BAMIGU-601969 format. One line per 2 residues: their letters; for each residue x, y, z of N, C-alpha, C. Coordinates in steps of 0.1 Angstrom, whole numbers, plus 5000, padded with zeros to 4 digits. Last residue first. Layout:
N
A) X:Y:Z:X:Y:Z:X:Y:Z | ...
This chain:
342
XX) 5152:4991:4831:5144:5001:4825:5138:5011:4835 | 5165:4971:4844:5173:4982:4841:5164:4994:4835
XX) 5147:4950:4847:5150:4958:4859:5159:4970:4856 | 5147:4938:4822:5136:4945:4826:5139:4955:4838
XX) 5172:4925:4820:5170:4937:4812:5158:4945:4817 | 5186:4915:4853:5178:4913:4840:5176:4926:4833
XX) 5218:4912:4864:5206:4919:4865:5199:4918:4852 | 5233:4880:4871:5232:4892:4863:5219:4899:4866
XX) 5256:4857:4882:5244:4864:4886:5244:4877:4878 | 5267:4825:4875:5269:4839:4872:5255:4846:4875
XX) 5279:4797:4895:5268:4804:4888:5273:4819:4885 | 5285:4764:4902:5291:4777:4899:5282:4784:4890
XX) 5272:4742:4927:5270:4748:4914:5278:4761:4913 | 5273:4735:4954:5285:4733:4946:5284:4738:4932
XX) 5239:4726:4956:5252:4730:4963:5263:4726:4954 | 5218:4738:4930:5224:4727:4938:5237:4732:4945
XX) 5188:4756:4924:5203:4756:4924:5208:4745:4934 | 5161:4766:4908:5166:4754:4915:5181:4753:4913
XX) 5137:4790:4908:5151:4788:4905:5157:4776:4914 | 5112:4796:4916:5113:4786:4906:5128:4782:4903
XX) 5113:4817:4934:5111:4803:4939:5113:4792:4929 | 5140:4840:4927:5127:4835:4926:5125:4821:4930
XX) 5165:4848:4952:5161:4846:4938:5147:4840:4938 | 5188:4867:4969:5175:4862:4970:5170:4860:4955
XX) 5221:4862:4983:5212:4867:4973:5198:4861:4975 | 5250:4868:5000:5237:4862:5001:5228:4869:4991
XX) 5284:4860:4997:5273:4869:4993:5260:4862:4993 | 5315:4857:5011:5302:4851:5009:5292:4862:5007
XX) 5348:4859:4996:5337:4865:5004:5324:4858:5001 | 5383:4856:4991:5369:4850:4990:5360:4857:5000
XX) 5411:4856:4977:5402:4867:4982:5388:4863:4981 | 5423:4835:4965:5427:4838:4979:5419:4849:4985
XX) 5415:4835:4939:5408:4825:4948:5412:4827:4962 | 5415:4852:4915:5419:4856:4928:5412:4848:4939
XX) 5406:4844:4890:5420:4841:4893:5424:4844:4907 | 5380:4854:4889:5382:4839:4888:5396:4835:4892
XX) 5378:4879:4915:5379:4875:4901:5382:4860:4900 | 5371:4878:4942:5371:4891:4935:5372:4889:4920
XX) 5349:4851:4947:5362:4857:4947:5362:4869:4939 | 5322:4838:4967:5327:4845:4956:5341:4850:4958
XX) 5298:4816:4975:5312:4819:4978:5318:4825:4966 | 5264:4825:4981:5275:4822:4971:5288:4825:4977
XX) 5234:4815:4993:5247:4820:4997:5257:4815:4987 | 5200:4822:4989:5211:4815:4983:5224:4822:4988
XX) 5167:4817:4994:5179:4825:5000:5191:4817:4997 | 5141:4819:4971:5151:4811:4977:5162:4821:4982
XX) 5107:4830:4977:5120:4832:4972:5129:4821:4978 | 5083:4826:4989:5083:4835:4977:5096:4836:4971
XX) 5096:4802:5005:5082:4805:5001:5082:4813:4988 | 5122:4798:5009:5115:4806:5019:5101:4810:5015
XX) 5148:4774:5007:5135:4778:5002:5127:4786:5013 | 5182:4779:5005:5171:4776:5014:5158:4782:5008
XX) 5214:4769:4999:5202:4773:4992:5190:4769:5000 | 5249:4774:5000:5237:4770:5007:5225:4776:4999
XX) 5269:4777:4982:5273:4769:4994:5261:4767:5003 | 5277:4780:4949:5265:4779:4958:5270:4770:4970
XX) 5302:4802:4939:5298:4788:4941:5287:4787:4951 | 5300:4830:4916:5303:4823:4928:5298:4809:4929
XX) 5301:4862:4903:5303:4848:4900:5306:4841:4913 | 5283:4891:4893:5287:4882:4904:5289:4868:4900
XX) 5298:4906:4863:5287:4904:4873:5292:4895:4884 | 5317:4909:4844:5315:4920:4853:5304:4918:4863
XX) 5317:4884:4832:5313:4896:4824:5310:4908:4833 | 5312:4854:4841:5314:4867:4848:5309:4879:4841
XX) 5313:4828:4835:5318:4837:4825:5320:4851:4831 | 5307:4804:4846:5316:4813:4853:5321:4823:4844
XX) 5273:4790:4850:5286:4792:4843:5295:4801:4851 | 5243:4788:4850:5253:4779:4856:5265:4780:4848
XX) 5228:4820:4856:5232:4809:4847:5243:4801:4854 | 5202:4841:4866:5213:4832:4871:5215:4821:4860
XX) 5190:4873:4869:5192:4862:4859:5204:4854:4864 | 5167:4890:4889:5180:4884:4888:5181:4873:4878
XX) 5141:4898:4893:5149:4905:4883:5164:4901:4883 | 5130:4885:4914:5125:4881:4901:5133:4888:4890
XX) 5142:4898:4936:5146:4884:4933:5142:4880:4919 | 5151:4932:4928:5142:4922:4933:5146:4908:4929
XX) 5179:4952:4937:5172:4944:4927:5163:4933:4933 | 5197:4981:4941:5187:4972:4947:5179:4965:4936
XX) 5232:4986:4939:5219:4988:4934:5210:4978:4941 | 5259:5004:4954:5251:4992:4953:5238:4996:4946
XX) 5293:5014:4945:5280:5016:4952:5272:5003:4952 | 5325:5029:4941:5317:5016:4943:5304:5020:4950
XX) 5333:5053:4915:5334:5047:4928:5326:5034:4929 | 5330:5086:4900:5334:5072:4899:5335:5066:4914
XX) 5302:5107:4899:5316:5105:4902:5318:5090:4902 | 5280:5125:4877:5283:5114:4886:5298:5113:4888
XX) 5273:5141:4856:5267:5143:4869:5269:5132:4879 | 5290:5133:4835:5287:5147:4837:5282:5150:4851
XX) 5310:5106:4849:5301:5112:4839:5299:5126:4843 | 5325:5076:4858:5325:5090:4857:5316:5095:4846
XX) 5305:5049:4871:5314:5054:4861:5314:5069:4861 | 5305:5027:4899:5300:5040:4893:5310:5045:4883
XX) 5299:4993:4900:5309:5003:4898:5303:5016:4892 | 5281:4976:4926:5282:4980:4912:5293:4991:4912
XX) 5266:4949:4945:5277:4959:4943:5278:4963:4928 | 5232:4946:4953:5242:4942:4943:5253:4953:4942
XX) 5210:4935:4974:5219:4947:4973:5231:4942:4965 | 5177:4924:4967:5191:4922:4967:5199:4935:4966
XX) 5149:4922:4988:5156:4929:4978:5171:4926:4979 | 5117:4911:4999:5131:4909:4998:5137:4917:4986
XX) 5091:4937:5004:5096:4923:5002:5111:4923:5001 | 5085:4963:5007:5076:4955:4998:5082:4942:4995
XX) 5104:4974:5023:5090:4974:5028:5081:4965:5020 | 5127:4975:5008:5126:4965:5018:5111:4963:5024
XX) 5121:4998:4993:5124:4985:4986:5121:4974:4996 | 5120:5018:5012:5108:5015:5004:5110:5001:4998
XX) 5147:5017:5022:5135:5016:5031:5123:5011:5023 | 5162:5023:5000:5163:5010:5006:5151:5007:5015
XX) 5144:5043:4976:5152:5041:4988:5152:5027:4993 | 5128:5043:4954:5138:5053:4955:5147:5053:4967
XX) 5120:5014:4935:5120:5021:4947:5131:5031:4948 | 5110:5001:4911:5119:5012:4910:5118:5021:4923
XX) 5092:4980:4917:5104:4977:4909:5114:4989:4908 | 5073:4993:4935:5079:4980:4937:5092:4977:4930
XX) 5067:5018:4923:5072:5017:4937:5079:5004:4940 | 5057:5010:4898:5068:5019:4899:5075:5018:4913
XX) 5035:4993:4905:5047:4988:4897:5059:4996:4898 | 5018:5011:4919:5024:4999:4925:5036:4994:4918
XX) 5028:5045:4912:5020:5033:4909:5026:5022:4916 | 5038:5067:4939:5038:5063:4925:5029:5051:4924
XX) 5059:5084:4962:5045:5082:4957:5046:5077:4942 | 5079:5082:4991:5078:5080:4977:5063:5079:4973
XX) 5080:5094:5017:5092:5088:5011:5091:5086:4996 | 5070:5119:5037:5066:5112:5025:5079:5107:5018
XX) 5075:5114:5072:5078:5121:5060:5074:5112:5048 | 5071:5100:5096:5064:5112:5094:5066:5119:5081
XX) 5088:5077:5092:5090:5086:5103:5084:5100:5100 | 5076:5074:5060:5087:5069:5069:5090:5080:5079
XX) 5052:5063:5037:5056:5072:5048:5067:5065:5056 | 5042:5062:5004:5050:5055:5014:5055:5065:5024
XX) 5014:5056:4985:5021:5067:4992:5029:5061:5004 | 5004:5043:4954:5010:5041:4967:5017:5053:4973
XX) 4976:5039:4934:4987:5047:4938:4991:5044:4952 | 4956:5021:4931:4962:5027:4919:4975:5034:4921
XX) 4954:4991:4952:4956:5005:4950:4960:5009:4935 | 4953:4963:4955:4941:4971:4955:4943:4985:4950
XX) 4978:4951:4954:4967:4945:4947:4956:4955:4945 | 4995:4966:4971:4999:4964:4957:4987:4959:4948
XX) 4981:4965:4996:4983:4978:4988:4986:4976:4974 | 4984:4938:5003:4971:4945:5001:4972:4957:4992
XX) 5012:4938:5005:5005:4930:4994:4991:4935:4992 | 5017:4953:5028:5020:4959:5015:5014:4951:5003
XX) 4999:4959:5055:5002:4948:5046:5004:4953:5032 | 4990:4980:5068:5004:4976:5071:5008:4965:5062
XX) 4970:5006:5054:4973:4992:5056:4988:4990:5060 | 4945:5028:5045:4957:5026:5054:4959:5011:5057
XX) 4932:5042:5016:4933:5030:5024:4946:5031:5033 | 4908:5061:5001:4922:5062:5007:4922:5051:5018
XX) 4890:5064:4971:4893:5057:4983:4907:5059:4988 | 4863:5078:4951:4877:5076:4954:4879:5069:4968
XX) 4836:5062:4934:4841:5070:4945:4855:5067:4947 | 4825:5046:4915:4830:5059:4910:4835:5067:4921
XX) 4816:5020:4919:4808:5031:4925:4813:5045:4920 | 4835:5005:4906:4822:5006:4900:4813:5017:4906
XX) 4856:5008:4925:4857:5013:4911:4844:5015:4904 | 4845:4994:4947:4849:5008:4948:4850:5015:4934
XX) 4842:4968:4936:4831:4976:4942:4834:4991:4942 | 4869:4961:4929:4858:4962:4919:4846:4970:4924
XX) 4882:4962:4954:4886:4971:4943:4875:4972:4933 | 4868:4942:4968:4868:4956:4973:4871:4965:4962
XX) 4875:4919:4952:4861:4923:4954:4860:4938:4958 | 4902:4917:4956:4897:4920:4942:4882:4925:4943
XX) 4902:4912:4983:4910:4923:4978:4904:4927:4964 | 4888:4889:4986:4882:4901:4990:4889:4914:4985
XX) 4906:4868:4980:4894:4871:4971:4888:4885:4974 | 4925:4871:5001:4929:4871:4987:4917:4874:4977
XX) 4910:4867:5024:4916:4880:5021:4919:4881:5006 | 4905:4840:5025:4894:4849:5022:4899:4863:5018
XX) 4932:4831:5031:4924:4826:5019:4913:4836:5015 | 4939:4845:5055:4946:4847:5043:4939:4843:5030
XX) 4910:4859:5073:4921:4849:5071:4927:4850:5057 | 4906:4893:5084:4903:4882:5075:4914:4872:5075
XX) 4911:4916:5097:4903:4906:5104:4900:4894:5096 | 4924:4933:5079:4932:4927:5090:4924:4917:5098
XX) 4915:4946:5057:4916:4932:5056:4922:4925:5069 | 4915:4974:5062:4902:4967:5059:4903:4952:5058
XX) 4928:4996:5077:4932:4982:5078:4920:4973:5074 | 4904:5018:5071:4915:5016:5081:4917:5001:5082
XX) 4895:5038:5045:4894:5025:5050:4907:5022:5059 | 4874:5064:5035:4886:5061:5042:4885:5047:5047
XX) 4861:5077:5004:4860:5068:5016:4873:5066:5022 | 4848:5109:4991:4857:5097:4991:4855:5089:5003
XX) 4824:5122:4992:4835:5127:4983:4845:5116:4981 | 4797:5098:4991:4807:5107:4998:4817:5112:4988
XX) 4769:5086:4988:4777:5093:4978:4787:5103:4983 | 4759:5071:5009:4755:5085:5008:4762:5093:4997
XX) 4770:5044:5004:4756:5047:5001:4753:5062:5000 | 4796:5038:5012:4794:5043:4998:4780:5049:4996
XX) 4793:5028:5038:4801:5040:5035:4799:5046:5022 | 4777:5006:5033:4771:5017:5041:4779:5030:5039
XX) 4794:4990:5018:4782:4995:5012:4776:5007:5020 | 4814:4985:5038:4818:4992:5026:4805:4998:5019
XX) 4798:4970:5055:4805:4982:5060:4809:4991:5048 | 4792:4948:5038:4781:4957:5044:4787:4970:5048
XX) 4817:4938:5034:4810:4944:5023:4798:4952:5027 | 4823:4929:5060:4832:4939:5054:4824:4946:5042
XX) 4805:4909:5062:4804:4920:5071:4812:4932:5065 | 4815:4891:5044:4801:4897:5041:4800:4909:5050
XX) 4839:4883:5056:4839:4890:5043:4826:4897:5040 | 4829:4871:5079:4837:4883:5080:4838:4891:5067
XX) 4794:4862:5074:4809:4859:5075:4816:4872:5076 | 4765:4868:5095:4773:4870:5083:4788:4865:5085
XX) 4751:4869:5117:4747:4858:5108:4756:4859:5095 | 4757:4892:5130:4762:4879:5136:4759:4867:5127
XX) 4743:4912:5115:4757:4910:5114:4763:4897:5119 | 4713:4896:5101:4720:4905:5111:4735:4902:5110
XX) 4694:4897:5070:4703:4890:5080:4710:4901:5089 | 4680:4908:5050:4673:4907:5063:4682:4900:5074
XX) 4697:4908:5027:4692:4921:5033:4686:4919:5047 | 4708:4889:5012:4712:4889:5026:4706:4901:5034
XX) 4700:4891:4987:4696:4879:4994:4699:4879:5009 | 4729:4908:4976:4715:4904:4973:4711:4891:4980
XX) 4754:4918:4979:4747:4914:4991:4732:4910:4989 | 4772:4930:4961:4770:4916:4960:4763:4910:4973
XX) 4773:4957:4959:4782:4950:4969:4781:4935:4969 | 4753:4963:4942:4767:4966:4938:4777:4958:4947
XX) 4730:4956:4957:4733:4949:4945:4748:4951:4941 | 4733:4976:4977:4732:4962:4980:4736:4953:4969
XX) 4730:4999:4961:4743:4996:4968:4744:4982:4972 | 4703:4997:4953:4714:4997:4943:4727:4994:4949
XX) 4690:4997:4977:4689:4985:4969:4700:4985:4958 | 4696:5023:4986:4700:5011:4994:4700:4999:4985
XX) 4682:5038:4967:4696:5039:4968:4702:5027:4975 | 4656:5030:4973:4661:5028:4960:4676:5028:4960
XX) 4653:5039:4999:4653:5024:4997:4658:5021:4983 | 4654:5067:4995:4664:5060:5004:4665:5045:5001
XX) 4632:5071:4978:4646:5074:4973:4656:5067:4982 | 4612:5065:4996:4613:5057:4984:4627:5059:4978
XX) 4615:5086:5015:4617:5071:5019:4619:5063:5006 | 4631:5116:5013:4621:5107:5006:4624:5093:5009
XX) 4654:5127:5025:4640:5129:5031:4630:5119:5026 | 4685:5117:5034:4676:5117:5022:4661:5117:5028
XX) 4699:5113:5057:4697:5127:5053:4688:5128:5040 | 4701:5086:5061:4691:5093:5069:4689:5108:5064
XX) 4718:5068:5050:4710:5076:5041:4700:5084:5048 | 4730:5051:5068:4738:5061:5062:4731:5070:5053
XX) 4709:5034:5073:4713:5043:5084:4722:5054:5078 | 4708:5016:5052:4698:5027:5053:4702:5038:5063
XX) 4726:4997:5061:4729:5006:5049:4720:5018:5049 | 4713:4986:5083:4726:4992:5085:4730:5001:5073
XX) 4690:4977:5069:4689:4989:5078:4702:4995:5082 | 4701:4955:5055:4694:4967:5048:4693:4979:5057
XX) 4711:4939:5075:4720:4944:5065:4713:4957:5058 | 4696:4948:5107:4699:4939:5096:4707:4946:5086
XX) 4707:4959:5139:4701:4962:5126:4705:4952:5116 | 4721:4953:5162:4706:4952:5163:4699:4955:5150
XX) 4748:4959:5156:4744:4945:5158:4729:4943:5158 | 4760:4980:5132:4750:4980:5143:4745:4966:5145
XX) 4795:4976:5125:4781:4975:5121:4772:4975:5134 | 4823:4981:5126:4814:4989:5134:4800:4988:5129
XX) 4847:4971:5114:4835:4973:5106:4824:4981:5113 | 4871:4972:5125:4862:4962:5131:4848:4963:5125
XX) 4882:4993:5110:4889:4981:5111:4880:4969:5116 | 4856:5011:5091:4865:5009:5103:4871:4995:5103
XX) 4852:5032:5066:4851:5017:5068:4861:5014:5079 | 4834:5061:5060:4844:5054:5068:4841:5039:5068
XX) 4831:5089:5037:4827:5076:5042:4838:5069:5049 | 4826:5124:5041:4835:5113:5040:4829:5100:5044
XX) 4817:5151:5045:4811:5142:5035:4821:5131:5031 | 4823:5168:5066:4833:5166:5055:4828:5157:5044
XX) 4808:5170:5088:4806:5181:5078:4814:5178:5066 | 4816:5152:5106:4803:5150:5100:4800:5160:5089
XX) 4841:5164:5115:4840:5151:5107:4827:5149:5100 | 4839:5200:5110:4838:5188:5118:4838:5175:5110
XX) 4861:5223:5095:4849:5215:5094:4850:5203:5103 | 4874:5253:5103:4877:5239:5104:4864:5231:5105
XX) 4872:5281:5082:4866:5274:5093:4870:5259:5092 | 4904:5293:5070:4891:5289:5068:4885:5282:5081
XX) 4931:5299:5071:4922:5308:5078:4907:5304:5077 | 4944:5279:5059:4942:5291:5051:4932:5300:5058
XX) 4927:5250:5074:4939:5258:5070:4934:5270:5062 | 4903:5226:5064:4913:5230:5074:4924:5238:5068
XX) 4887:5224:5043:4882:5219:5056:4891:5222:5067 | 4879:5239:5013:4889:5239:5023:4883:5235:5037
XX) 4865:5221:4987:4862:5229:4998:4873:5228:5009 | 4869:5202:4967:4871:5216:4964:4868:5225:4975
XX) 4868:5177:4981:4858:5181:4972:4858:5195:4968 | 4888:5191:5006:4880:5179:5002:4868:5184:4993
XX) 4919:5201:5017:4908:5204:5008:4901:5192:5004 | 4940:5212:5042:4932:5200:5037:4920:5205:5029
XX) 4972:5225:5050:4958:5227:5045:4953:5214:5040 | 4994:5235:5078:4990:5229:5065:4976:5231:5061
XX) 4999:5227:5113:4999:5235:5101:4996:5227:5089 | 4991:5209:5132:4996:5221:5136:4997:5232:5125
XX) 4959:5192:5127:4973:5194:5125:4978:5207:5131 | 4936:5174:5148:4939:5187:5141:4954:5189:5140
XX) 4916:5146:5142:4928:5151:5148:4931:5164:5140 | 4894:5140:5129:4894:5135:5142:4907:5140:5150
XX) 4892:5146:5102:4888:5156:5111:4888:5152:5126 | 4902:5129:5083:4888:5127:5088:4883:5137:5097
XX) 4927:5139:5081:4919:5140:5070:4904:5138:5074 | 4936:5131:5106:4936:5145:5103:4927:5147:5091
XX) 4935:5103:5104:4927:5110:5114:4926:5125:5111 | 4954:5098:5085:4940:5094:5082:4931:5102:5092
XX) 4977:5107:5098:4973:5114:5086:4958:5111:5083 | 4978:5088:5118:4977:5102:5122:4972:5110:5110
XX) 4982:5064:5104:4970:5066:5111:4968:5081:5115 | 5009:5070:5093:4997:5066:5085:4984:5069:5092
XX) 5032:5074:5106:5023:5085:5105:5011:5082:5097 | 5049:5054:5114:5053:5062:5102:5044:5074:5100
XX) 5043:5036:5133:5048:5049:5138:5053:5058:5126 | 5050:5007:5115:5043:5013:5126:5050:5026:5131
XX) 5059:5016:5080:5061:5008:5093:5052:5015:5104 | 5036:5020:5053:5048:5024:5061:5048:5016:5074
XX) 5011:5034:5031:5019:5023:5037:5031:5028:5044 | 4981:5042:5018:4991:5047:5027:4998:5036:5033
XX) 4968:5039:4986:4971:5032:4998:4982:5039:5005 | 4941:5051:4966:4954:5053:4971:4956:5045:4984
XX) 4921:5050:4938:4924:5043:4951:4938:5045:4955 | 4901:5074:4921:4914:5069:4924:4914:5061:4938
XX) 4879:5089:4915:4878:5075:4912:4892:5068:4914 | 4898:5119:4913:4885:5113:4912:4886:5098:4908
XX) 4929:5117:4933:4921:5120:4922:4907:5114:4922 | 4944:5130:4960:4936:5118:4956:4927:5122:4945
XX) 4976:5140:4970:4963:5143:4964:4957:5130:4959 | 4998:5151:4997:4993:5141:4988:4980:5146:4981
XX) 5024:5161:5018:5014:5165:5008:5011:5153:4999 | 5037:5169:5050:5032:5158:5041:5022:5164:5031
XX) 5054:5181:5070:5051:5187:5057:5047:5176:5047 | 5055:5155:5089:5064:5166:5086:5062:5170:5072
XX) 5040:5139:5117:5039:5142:5102:5047:5155:5100 | 5051:5138:5141:5044:5126:5137:5042:5127:5122
XX) 5084:5152:5146:5070:5153:5142:5064:5140:5138 | 5103:5140:5175:5102:5143:5161:5087:5145:5157
XX) 5100:5137:5202:5112:5144:5197:5111:5147:5182 | 5072:5146:5223:5079:5137:5213:5090:5145:5206
XX) 5056:5161:5240:5067:5152:5246:5072:5142:5236 | 5027:5163:5219:5035:5167:5231:5045:5156:5235
XX) 5032:5158:5183:5025:5155:5196:5034:5160:5208 | 5029:5177:5155:5038:5173:5165:5030:5170:5178
XX) 5023:5177:5121:5017:5175:5134:5028:5170:5143 | 5017:5192:5089:5027:5189:5100:5019:5187:5113
XX) 5011:5192:5055:5006:5189:5068:5017:5185:5078 | 5013:5202:5028:5023:5206:5038:5018:5203:5053
XX) 4981:5194:5019:4992:5203:5016:5000:5206:5028 | 4959:5173:5002:4966:5175:5015:4979:5183:5012
XX) 4929:5170:4986:4943:5176:4985:4948:5179:4999 | 4906:5149:4971:4913:5153:4983:4926:5159:4980
XX) 4896:5147:4946:4886:5145:4957:4892:5150:4970 | 4906:5166:4918:4910:5159:4930:4898:5158:4940
XX) 4903:5159:4882:4901:5167:4894:4904:5159:4906 | 4924:5155:4854:4916:5148:4865:4915:5157:4877
């Protein structure tokens, strides 16, 4: 698979800051791939997006778009308008005095033949599900329709890829749910790659093929949504994508490991809970509180070091799936499921 975008060892330090905004960050975006940049505020997501777009210049590194070096290696730095990138802004940035069709045609001004421009616009309008809305103005559209117009305008000129900055932030939760799937479908059918910046990890999990996690300007983890969610390489990444259990475990001596006590990170859905006290080396405890939190239950267990050591008691808080119904006073055994071990 060829790459629409290659970012190599990008570093950026802003004046009067103690640490780099970006520290040797490298990512690549394959043809027809959707990648989401995620991380806490200040992690470097927006800075990286601006550097790729040409709106910010890094201190070092290299950016290659569509096989052409646009920054670094002694090459001429290309301006934003020379990089053949489509933009979908957070506020959509539609022209209020132009209707849907003319907003999309605006992105096709470089095509000299009028018939070809209108043919391309008609195709994109159909692809984005905007048929029948061509003559409407932005103020006559819903937020979701405005987003699709902005996406259609970005895709119309056949860019190397598109950049989307917080594409769902202006939508209510109900509409957002449907538009995630719509956006993914439209982008995939267009054949264009996409790089999305979002603070909402649920958006990233649903829309993206690949996640790139940033922390304090450094790349923390890159992988498929399933890999990053179920097999996070750090507590930071695990916590970014929802509740996670920190389960004590015993490290065994081996060729590349030393013995001792550590912790593993387990998602609520990957805990098996049975109402017994068999233990078998897992957590055994009595339920002293259980609170429903929507996507999970927050359960506090009163645990002893072993069934016979009732004088050594500690409370352990775990998070379990919403379907788990536990009663106060239940004695339970908590195990890690088979799936989460793979």
